[in-house]
C-alpha positions as CSV (number, residue, x, y, z in Angstrom):
1,X,11.7,4.0,-3.5
2,X,12.5,4.6,-7.4
3,X,8.7,3.6,-8.2
4,X,6.7,6.9,-8.8
5,X,3.9,8.1,-6.6
6,X,2.5,10.8,-7.8
7,X,2.3,13.6,-5.0
8,X,2.8,11.5,-2.2
9,X,6.3,11.3,-2.9
10,X,5.9,15.2,-1.0
11,X,4.4,13.8,1.7
12,X,6.8,10.6,2.3
13,X,9.8,12.3,1.3
14,X,10.8,12.5,5.5
15,X,9.6,9.4,6.2
16,X,12.1,7.6,3.7
17,X,14.9,9.1,5.6
18,X,13.7,7.7,8.9
19,X,15.4,4.6,10.7
20,X,12.1,2.2,10.7
21,X,12.0,3.1,6.7
22,X,15.7,2.3,5.9
23,X,15.4,-0.8,7.7
24,X,12.4,-2.1,6.3
25,X,13.8,-1.0,2.5
26,X,16.7,-2.7,3.5
27,X,15.0,-5.6,4.5
28,X,13.3,-6.0,1.3
29,X,16.0,-5.2,-0.7
30,X,18.0,-8.2,1.0
31,X,15.8,-10.8,-0.5
32,X,15.5,-9.5,-4.0
33,X,16.2,-12.9,-5.1
34,X,14.0,-14.5,-2.8
35,X,10.4,-14.8,-4.6
36,X,8.5,-11.7,-2.5
37,X,4.9,-10.3,-3.4
38,X,4.1,-8.1,-4.7
39,X,7.1,-7.8,-6.4
40,X,9.3,-4.9,-6.1
41,X,7.9,-2.6,-9.0
42,X,4.4,-3.0,-7.0
43,X,5.6,-2.2,-3.6
44,X,4.2,1.2,-3.4
45,X,1.9,0.7,-6.2
46,X,-1.7,1.8,-3.8
47,X,-0.1,5.4,-3.8
48,X,-0.7,5.2,-7.9
49,X,-4.6,5.2,-7.5
50,X,-4.9,8.3,-5.6
51,X,-3.3,12.0,-4.8
52,X,-2.5,13.0,-1.2
53,X,-4.6,15.8,-1.6
54,X,-7.7,14.0,-2.5
55,X,-7.3,11.4,0.0
56,X,-9.9,11.6,2.9
57,X,-9.7,8.1,4.9
58,X,-6.6,5.2,4.6
59,X,-7.7,1.7,6.0
60,X,-4.8,0.0,6.9
61,X,-4.9,-4.1,6.2
62,X,-2.7,-6.6,4.8
63,X,-3.7,-8.5,1.3
64,X,-2.9,-12.0,1.4
65,X,0.3,-12.0,-1.2
66,X,0.7,-15.6,-1.8
67,X,2.0,-15.9,-4.8
68,X,1.9,-14.4,-8.5
69,X,-1.7,-12.9,-9.5
70,X,-2.7,-12.5,-5.9
71,X,-4.5,-9.0,-5.1
72,X,-2.3,-5.7,-6.2
73,X,-2.6,-3.7,-3.0
74,X,-6.5,-2.9,-4.5
75,X,-9.6,-3.7,-2.3
76,X,-11.8,-5.9,-4.6
77,X,-15.1,-3.7,-5.1
78,X,-17.2,-6.5,-3.4
79,X,-14.9,-7.2,-0.7
80,X,-17.2,-8.7,2.4
81,X,-15.2,-7.1,5.4
82,X,-15.2,-3.5,3.2
83,X,-18.8,-3.9,2.8
84,X,-19.7,-4.6,6.4
85,X,-17.4,-1.6,7.4
86,X,-18.6,0.9,4.5
87,X,-22.2,-0.2,5.9
88,X,-21.5,0.8,9.7
89,X,-19.0,4.1,8.4
90,X,-23.0,5.4,6.7
91,X,-25.0,4.6,9.4
92,X,-22.4,6.3,11.8
93,X,-21.8,9.3,9.5
């Protein structure tokens, strides 16, 4: 992983050494000449939007990368499932 991911590097450095991560990274790199979205330089782009220390909750999901110009690891501000989650979260908390 050569992309700068801020203070996340400190916490993810051990993950990079684990078999699953090495396998995933090798798989993606082996298909570098294939059409993959997001492009290689943006695989870890989401980490640039926040710091580890300021992160309270991580919601895992899959953006539909089906072509150039698709979502870029950042949920649109009015994403319906996110709105439903936010309302539910606010009522619970």
